[in-house]
KENU-260537 format. One line per 4 residues: their letters; for each residue x, y, z of C-alpha. Coordinates in steps of 0.05 Angstrom, whole numbers, plus 5000, padded with zeros to 4 digits. Example, Ala and Ser with C-alpha at 12.3 -4.5 7.8 and 13.67 -1.06 7.14 Angstrom:
! KENU-260537
AS	5246 4910 5156 ~ 5273 4979 5143
! end
This chain:
! KENU-260537
XXXX	5400 8212 6035 ~ 5430 8143 6039 ~ 5385 8082 6028 ~ 5408 8044 6089
XXXX	5398 8103 6136 ~ 5342 8101 6187 ~ 5315 8167 6161 ~ 5306 8141 6091
XXXX	5273 8077 6114 ~ 5223 8119 6153 ~ 5212 8173 6100 ~ 5207 8129 6038
XXXX	5140 8097 6055 ~ 5111 8167 6064 ~ 5142 8191 5998 ~ 5112 8129 5964
XXXX	5042 8141 5992 ~ 5042 8214 5973 ~ 5067 8198 5903 ~ 5011 8148 5890
XXXX	4960 8194 5923 ~ 4968 8239 5862 ~ 4921 8213 5807 ~ 4957 8181 5748
XXXX	4923 8230 5700 ~ 4960 8287 5735 ~ 5026 8264 5707 ~ 5057 8333 5708
XXXX	5042 8341 5782 ~ 5073 8273 5796 ~ 5136 8295 5760 ~ 5138 8361 5798
XXXX	5131 8322 5863 ~ 5188 8275 5844 ~ 5232 8333 5824 ~ 5219 8369 5890
XXXX	5232 8305 5930 ~ 5297 8292 5891 ~ 5323 8362 5906 ~ 5301 8361 5979
XXXX	5335 8293 5991 ~ 5398 8317 5956 ~ 5398 8381 5997 ~ 5398 8337 6059
XXXX	5472 8326 6047 ~ 5486 8401 6040 ~ 5438 8453 6012 ~ 5492 8488 5971
XXXX	5502 8425 5930 ~ 5435 8436 5897 ~ 5461 8500 5865 ~ 5516 8460 5830
XXXX	5465 8407 5808 ~ 5419 8460 5781 ~ 5476 8495 5745 ~ 5500 8431 5709
XXXX	5427 8416 5691 ~ 5414 8486 5663 ~ 5479 8489 5623 ~ 5469 8422 5589
XXXX	5395 8435 5577 ~ 5409 8502 5543 ~ 5470 8476 5504 ~ 5430 8417 5477
XXXX	5373 8463 5454 ~ 5421 8510 5419 ~ 5462 8454 5388 ~ 5400 8422 5359
XXXX	5380 8487 5325 ~ 5448 8502 5295 ~ 5452 8486 5221 ~ 5526 8504 5218
XXXX	5567 8444 5243 ~ 5624 8488 5266 ~ 5578 8532 5307 ~ 5545 8471 5338
XXXX	5612 8442 5357 ~ 5632 8507 5391 ~ 5568 8507 5432 ~ 5580 8433 5448
XXXX	5651 8447 5472 ~ 5628 8506 5514 ~ 5572 8466 5544 ~ 5617 8407 5561
XXXX	5670 8452 5592 ~ 5620 8491 5634 ~ 5586 8426 5657 ~ 5654 8397 5676
XXXX	5678 8459 5712 ~ 5647 8443 5780 ~ 5674 8372 5777 ~ 5744 8396 5758
XXXX	5745 8449 5813 ~ 5715 8409 5870 ~ 5745 8341 5856 ~ 5810 8352 5817
XXXX	5837 8421 5833 ~ 5875 8402 5896 ~ 5904 8340 5863 ~ 5927 8377 5801
XXXX	5955 8434 5843 ~ 5993 8387 5889 ~ 6020 8345 5830 ~ 6044 8407 5792
XXXX	6076 8435 5855 ~ 6115 8370 5866 ~ 6138 8368 5793 ~ 6161 8441 5795
XXXX	6195 8429 5862 ~ 6232 8369 5833 ~ 6256 8415 5777 ~ 6282 8465 5827
XXXX	6224 8514 5818 ~ 6179 8539 5873 ~ 6107 8557 5855 ~ 6046 8539 5895
XXXX	5973 8559 5889 ~ 5929 8558 5951 ~ 5889 8495 5963 ~ 5813 8492 5968
XXXX	5783 8464 6031 ~ 5717 8446 5997 ~ 5680 8380 6004 ~ 5665 8344 5939
XXXX	5590 8348 5926 ~ 5558 8280 5934 ~ 5546 8244 5868 ~ 5577 8299 5825
XXXX	5614 8249 5780 ~ 5550 8211 5768 ~ 5502 8268 5751 ~ 5556 8305 5710
XXXX	5569 8244 5666 ~ 5494 8232 5660 ~ 5482 8304 5636 ~ 5541 8301 5588
XXXX	5516 8236 5557 ~ 5450 8272 5541 ~ 5486 8332 5510 ~ 5530 8287 5466
XXXX	5470 8245 5445 ~ 5434 8307 5422 ~ 5496 8333 5385 ~ 5506 8267 5348
XXXX	5432 8263 5330 ~ 5417 8202 5372 ~ 5358 8237 5405 ~ 5319 8302 5403
XXXX	5333 8356 5454 ~ 5283 8356 5511 ~ 5240 8419 5509 ~ 5210 8411 5578
XXXX	5261 8434 5630 ~ 5222 8400 5686 ~ 5229 8333 5652 ~ 5303 8342 5639
XXXX	5316 8367 5710 ~ 5282 8305 5738 ~ 5324 8260 5693 ~ 5389 8290 5719
XXXX	5368 8293 5793 ~ 5324 8231 5801 ~ 5338 8213 5873 ~ 5347 8137 5869
XXXX	5407 8143 5823 ~ 5438 8211 5837 ~ 5484 8190 5894 ~ 5518 8128 5864
XXXX	5485 8114 5798 ~ 5469 8077 5755 ~ 5489 8128 5702 ~ 5424 8127 5663
XXXX	5418 8148 5590 ~ 5367 8201 5574 ~ 5338 8155 5520 ~ 5320 8106 5576
XXXX	5293 8153 5629 ~ 5261 8212 5592 ~ 5209 8170 5556 ~ 5189 8140 5623
XXXX	5183 8210 5654 ~ 5139 8233 5597 ~ 5097 8169 5593 ~ 5031 8162 5630
XXXX	5049 8116 5687 ~ 4994 8073 5716 ~ 4963 8089 5784 ~ 4999 8031 5816
XXXX	5035 7971 5785 ~ 5033 7917 5838 ~ 5080 7868 5803 ~ 5132 7922 5789
XXXX	5127 7947 5861 ~ 5137 7877 5889 ~ 5197 7866 5842 ~ 5225 7932 5867
XXXX	5217 7914 5940 ~ 5253 7848 5928 ~ 5311 7886 5896 ~ 5313 7932 5956
XXXX	5312 7874 6005 ~ 5369 7836 5972 ~ 5407 7901 5961 ~ 5400 7917 6035
XXXX	5426 7847 6052 ~ 5487 7858 6008 ~ 5501 7925 6040 ~ 5490 7916 6115
XXXX	5500 7841 6123 ~ 5557 7829 6074 ~ 5593 7894 6057 ~ 5590 7929 6124
XXXX	5605 7866 6163 ~ 5666 7850 6119 ~ 5688 7922 6126 ~ 5700 7910 6200
XXXX	5756 7862 6181 ~ 5783 7902 6122 ~ 5785 7968 6162 ~ 5822 7933 6218
XXXX	5877 7902 6177 ~ 5892 7944 6115 ~ 5904 8013 6148 ~ 5955 7979 6194
XXXX	5981 7926 6147 ~ 6052 7929 6176 ~ 6024 7899 6241 ~ 5991 7839 6207
XXXX	6016 7777 6173 ~ 6019 7770 6097 ~ 5963 7718 6102 ~ 5919 7767 6140
XXXX	5934 7822 6089 ~ 5916 7774 6032 ~ 5851 7755 6067 ~ 5835 7829 6077
XXXX	5847 7843 6003 ~ 5801 7786 5984 ~ 5748 7812 6032 ~ 5755 7882 6004
XXXX	5738 7854 5936 ~ 5675 7826 5968 ~ 5661 7890 6005 ~ 5664 7937 5946
XXXX	5621 7890 5904 ~ 5568 7880 5957 ~ 5569 7954 5975 ~ 5563 7982 5904
XXXX	5519 7927 5874 ~ 5476 7930 5937 ~ 5466 8005 5926 ~ 5450 7995 5853
XXXX	5399 7942 5869 ~ 5366 7987 5920 ~ 5365 8044 5869 ~ 5334 7999 5817
XXXX	5284 7975 5869 ~ 5264 8045 5891 ~ 5256 8064 5818 ~ 5211 8004 5804
XXXX	5167 8019 5864 ~ 5156 8088 5833 ~ 5144 8058 5764 ~ 5212 8069 5732
XXXX	5263 8020 5703 ~ 5336 8042 5714 ~ 5397 8015 5678 ~ 5427 7948 5700
XXXX	5493 7958 5734 ~ 5521 7890 5755 ~ 5518 7820 5728 ~ 5559 7774 5774
XXXX	5627 7805 5757 ~ 5670 7757 5797 ~ 5649 7700 5752 ~ 5683 7733 5693
XXXX	5730 7694 5647 ~ 5775 7754 5633 ~ 5786 7826 5653 ~ 5750 7846 5589
XXXX	5690 7803 5610 ~ 5694 7834 5680 ~ 5680 7903 5650 ~ 5619 7875 5615
XXXX	5592 7856 5683 ~ 5620 7909 5731 ~ 5590 7980 5735 ~ 5557 7967 5668
XXXX	5529 8037 5663 ~ 5598 8069 5670 ~ 5632 8019 5623 ~ 5577 8033 5572
XXXX	5587 8108 5580 ~ 5662 8101 5570 ~ 5652 8058 5509 ~ 5602 8106 5477
XXXX	5635 8172 5494 ~ 5710 8157 5500 ~ 5729 8091 5467 ~ 5688 8095 5403
XXXX	5702 8169 5390 ~ 5777 8153 5396 ~ 5768 8101 5341 ~ 5748 8040 5381
XXXX	5771 7976 5348 ~ 5761 8001 5277 ~ 5834 8021 5270 ~ 5903 7992 5272
XXXX	5920 7943 5328 ~ 5968 7991 5363 ~ 5918 8048 5359 ~ 5864 8001 5387
XXXX	5910 7985 5446 ~ 5921 8059 5457 ~ 5846 8072 5456 ~ 5836 8019 5510
XXXX	5891 8048 5554 ~ 5863 8119 5548 ~ 5792 8095 5562 ~ 5813 8061 5627
XXXX	5857 8119 5646 ~ 5794 8162 5643 ~ 5759 8110 5685 ~ 5812 8114 5738
XXXX	5811 8190 5739 ~ 5734 8190 5742 ~ 5738 8148 5806 ~ 5783 8194 5844
XXXX	5836 8249 5846 ~ 5893 8205 5867 ~ 5950 8168 5833 ~ 5923 8104 5863
XXXX	5861 8109 5820 ~ 5903 8124 5759 ~ 5945 8062 5770 ~ 5881 8022 5782
XXXX	5852 8045 5716 ~ 5917 8032 5678 ~ 5921 7963 5710 ~ 5854 7945 5679
XXXX	5872 7976 5613 ~ 5939 7941 5608 ~ 5910 7872 5623 ~ 5856 7882 5571
XXXX	5910 7899 5520 ~ 5949 7836 5541 ~ 5886 7794 5532 ~ 5874 7822 5462
XXXX	5947 7812 5443 ~ 5945 7739 5466 ~ 5877 7729 5433 ~ 5857 7700 5500
XXXX	5783 7705 5488 ~ 5785 7649 5436 ~ 5817 7599 5482 ~ 5773 7543 5508
XXXX	5799 7495 5560 ~ 5737 7458 5584 ~ 5706 7463 5653 ~ 5773 7462 5691
XXXX	5803 7514 5644 ~ 5743 7560 5651 ~ 5746 7555 5727 ~ 5820 7570 5725
XXXX	5807 7632 5682 ~ 5754 7656 5732 ~ 5803 7648 5789 ~ 5860 7683 5752
XXXX	5814 7740 5731 ~ 5789 7748 5803 ~ 5860 7751 5829 ~ 5880 7804 5777
XXXX	5820 7846 5796 ~ 5833 7834 5869 ~ 5904 7861 5867 ~ 5879 7921 5828
XXXX	5829 7935 5884 ~ 5888 7943 5932 ~ 5908 8007 5895 ~ 5835 8028 5896
XXXX	5830 8019 5972 ~ 5896 8046 5998 ~ 5907 8122 6005 ~ 5976 8124 5972
XXXX	6016 8085 5921 ~ 6067 8070 5976 ~ 6014 8039 6020 ~ 5986 7997 5962
XXXX	6055 7972 5945 ~ 6067 7959 6019 ~ 6006 7915 6024 ~ 6025 7876 5961
XXXX	6097 7869 5986 ~ 6070 7844 6053 ~ 6027 7792 6017 ~ 6086 7766 5976
XXXX	6134 7766 6035 ~ 6121 7694 6050 ~ 6170 7694 6108 ~ 6122 7739 6145
XXXX	6057 7704 6129 ~ 6049 7678 6200 ~ 5979 7664 6227 ~ 5913 7689 6202
XXXX	5880 7745 6241 ~ 5809 7728 6259 ~ 5759 7773 6295 ~ 5717 7747 6352
XXXX	5675 7685 6336 ~ 5609 7719 6324 ~ 5637 7768 6273 ~ 5676 7712 6238
XXXX	5613 7670 6233 ~ 5572 7728 6205 ~ 5626 7745 6154 ~ 5630 7673 6130
XXXX	5554 7667 6128 ~ 5545 7731 6088 ~ 5600 7716 6038 ~ 5575 7644 6027
XXXX	5503 7667 6016 ~ 5525 7719 5966 ~ 5569 7669 5929 ~ 5514 7617 5926
XXXX	5464 7668 5900 ~ 5512 7692 5845 ~ 5530 7620 5825 ~ 5457 7600 5823
XXXX	5438 7661 5781 ~ 5496 7648 5733 ~ 5490 7573 5724 ~ 5421 7553 5749
XXXX	5378 7615 5737 ~ 5314 7576 5747 ~ 5338 7534 5805 ~ 5343 7581 5865
XXXX	5284 7629 5863 ~ 5256 7626 5932 ~ 5232 7698 5931 ~ 5199 7685 5863
XXXX	5167 7619 5882 ~ 5096 7607 5859 ~ 5080 7580 5928 ~ 5058 7637 5972
XXXX	5083 7604 6036 ~ 5153 7592 6008 ~ 5156 7663 5979 ~ 5136 7697 6044
XXXX	5180 7652 6085 ~ 5239 7675 6042 ~ 5219 7748 6051 ~ 5212 7743 6126
XXXX	5275 7701 6135 ~ 5318 7750 6096 ~ 5287 7809 6134 ~ 5301 7776 6202
XXXX	5372 7759 6179 ~ 5384 7831 6160 ~ 5358 7857 6227 ~ 5397 7806 6268
XXXX	5464 7806 6232 ~ 5467 7872 6195 ~ 5514 7929 6213 ~ 5473 7993 6216
XXXX	5524 8045 6237 ~ 5576 8039 6181 ~ 5563 8104 6144 ~ 5551 8116 6070
XXXX	5564 8074 6009 ~ 5635 8072 5981 ~ 5615 8098 5912 ~ 5579 8158 5943
XX	5649 8187 5951 ~ 5657 8190 5875
! end
């Protein structure tokens, strides 16, 4: 169930009241309740998806228990490999089979051979990339001795399926969530609940006021880029950068907020990524839980930076190739991942991180980084490589820039207002973290005025019929 849906906004207060109606001393019952709620909400998308979720959970739980007991390293590695492959199987079949099949068919056809397997007309289970990677991180951590295997299946099943993060993350480590599941949580933590509600409120603003409003412009221009000027296409690409940030970071904030209301702390996922000084810095701020996962389970096992320079460059490229493939079964995502990998290699080769140019130079680096990331997003957004190249070609065809497409005045005003508010909030958090804290003010009147103003703004200017979050597709 999606956080910005009417159903969730109605159901969540009831879930919250029932959860805290269970006495804190009955911790096991609370966990059973959360597990049942997580599965029921997940089954709301499609009941059959729960079978896949349960299968991945059971496989990684059993594999971790067996791996931990194996004294023979070779035997443990075989169990690990089997567990990883079985856990990955649903993801490979549902998300990548058709892409691999089509790509192989095209390659064979180009070689003059004809061989084609039937395609699968199956929808990709919601959140499968997220809960699969989360389960795999636990299995690897047990294998490498970073944590003990969880004996209680209920606890582990709740960790994998916890409803705030199952659809679009964050990808939480077991070492973060399992201790919280097993700990005796207080009856009700007022300060944590208030902090959670503030996260939910700002996350909702980012989603329905910024992301979904900006999407009206993006979805008008980019699918029909041939009919719009280069300037309009460039504006749409910039606004898509805003859209995907506000959409995904908004979801992450709401997930963190829901978790806090229930007494849990989830992993941080965003830290003002468009104020990055480099592409490398961008990945320290963007989708932090995924970049941490890739560093821990792909980059470091490949050798990380503790190897030759060329091997290090190769490790970076492979890591971001995996990132692109994780995001989607399309060559556009592969190019997007390679784009980020290549520019990080270029930064390392130029030793760009050690350059210091003063205030103007830092601002210039932020602008250049944003533009590099922005053009990468075009590949992420468009359905084919041809379309992505078409948009970029349109942008750089200055003879066809023409006028700027603008929607009707109200939409334009709301778009500008939302983008400016988001930019001001990020700039304040980055450079004046104690300067703009209206919702954290010690003055009750100021604090509640901020709550109510933001709520009214969401209700008056939000778009409430825009469908699910972008990253729910992954």
